[in-house]
C-alpha angles and dihedrals in degrees: 000000000000115000129193131187119212128193141165135171105175131050121270129201089280097052142266122356096272091053091047092052091050093046091048091052090049091048094054094084089067088057091053091256115131113204109219101173138000130199124229115276115259132198112223131178116259115259136247090003110042089188090073119086115291118255129241107217136185140162126225131200108215143176124215141156088220115109117233097270092045091047093051090049089052091049091051089052089053091051089052091047088059095048102266112167118188106218114139133354113278093007119155109273143194092221138357121183119184128190102229103175135358110198092314092297125157116216127174094185128062116344101029108224130233094027102266097231102033094106090056098051121089089186087065101034097050094055091038087063088061094060105026111019092164094051118132127201107257094221105038099027088224117150119244091244089055092049091051093048090053092059120092109269090232090064094049094047093047089070116090123197111232102190139016 
């Protein structure tokens, strides 16, 4: 199971964040990435500065013959295609795509797998539950429901579902 997190909080050349996420999902086929399932889109407060524009986040279950480094390179190319500029950490962005999990593998090189902060992020775990409710963290073995329950309630309730 290969899982990707997508997020955006400023407009890209194709439009507002929701349109950007949808266009990026559609563009993945050209990068040899087959999208099998996509979560609902969720609005989440910007972090660490909640005064910045809110994010739209989603998680996708994908299939690809690309290995993890090649996949992450392809994802970075997609980000650039949609106007992503890497300026400062946590800056507003047109598109962010993270490789969360690649078949349960654990990698300490590049890319780090599973994504090092995925278990701490409600904006990832909530949409992840839409596409892989039985997923377990490859390192800790903890169930997704357990990881969600461990997050502060305020973080879980700050996320608003945008579509069915």
